[in-house]
RODO-2510 file (C-alpha; in nm, 4 decimals, decimal comma):
residues 51
     n   res          X          Y          Z
     1     x     0,0417    -0,3263     0,7280
     2     x    -0,1338    -0,5762     0,5002
     3     x    -0,4744    -0,4244     0,5699
     4     x    -0,3475    -0,0750     0,4932
     5     x    -0,1964    -0,1904     0,1646
     6     x    -0,5162    -0,3700     0,0694
     7     x    -0,7323    -0,0668     0,1509
     8     x    -0,5289     0,1812    -0,0511
     9     x    -0,5123    -0,0604    -0,3436
    10     x    -0,8893    -0,0880    -0,3635
    11     x    -0,9807     0,2774    -0,3866
    12     x    -0,9872     0,3307    -0,7649
    13     x    -1,3286     0,4551    -0,8636
    14     x    -1,2925     0,4032    -1,2393
    15     x    -1,0928     0,1551    -1,4507
    16     x    -0,8798     0,4423    -1,5860
    17     x    -0,7903     0,5729    -1,2411
    18     x    -0,4737     0,4635    -1,0628
    19     x    -0,5419     0,2186    -0,7811
    20     x    -0,3375     0,4290    -0,5403
    21     x    -0,3525     0,8083    -0,5534
    22     x    -0,0721     1,0414    -0,4440
    23     x    -0,2175     1,1152    -0,0990
    24     x    -0,2679     0,7452    -0,0273
    25     x     0,0829     0,6632    -0,1429
    26     x     0,2268     0,9322     0,0843
    27     x     0,0251     0,8117     0,3835
    28     x     0,1245     0,4519     0,3183
    29     x     0,4883     0,5528     0,2853
    30     x     0,4655     0,7290     0,6199
    31     x     0,3138     0,4176     0,7790
    32     x     0,5967     0,2026     0,6434
    33     x     0,8461     0,4556     0,7769
    34     x     0,6844     0,4615     1,1229
    35     x     0,6722     0,0824     1,1438
    36     x     1,0415     0,0686     1,0503
    37     x     1,0034    -0,2730     0,8890
    38     x     1,2856    -0,4057     0,6718
    39     x     1,2277    -0,3533     0,2998
    40     x     1,2156    -0,7281     0,2331
    41     x     0,9364    -0,7679     0,4890
    42     x     0,7381    -0,4850     0,3294
    43     x     0,7792    -0,6419    -0,0166
    44     x     0,6716    -0,9833     0,1128
    45     x     0,3610    -0,8441     0,2836
    46     x     0,2629    -0,6437    -0,0250
    47     x     0,3094    -0,9531    -0,2430
    48     x     0,0849    -1,1547    -0,0123
    49     x    -0,1910    -0,8964    -0,0552
    50     x    -0,1571    -0,8907    -0,4362
    51     x    -0,1910    -1,2699    -0,4627
***
């Protein structure tokens, strides 16, 4: 989960480009859905990656 979030957040090719594109966001959302983790766990893991 953390690795996936880190990978999609590092894909921007230019400073003006969003860090996560629509396809990546959809794939990540599907992963979260398949893992069926509680929302608070997902938020905590994402926060750990951002810091």
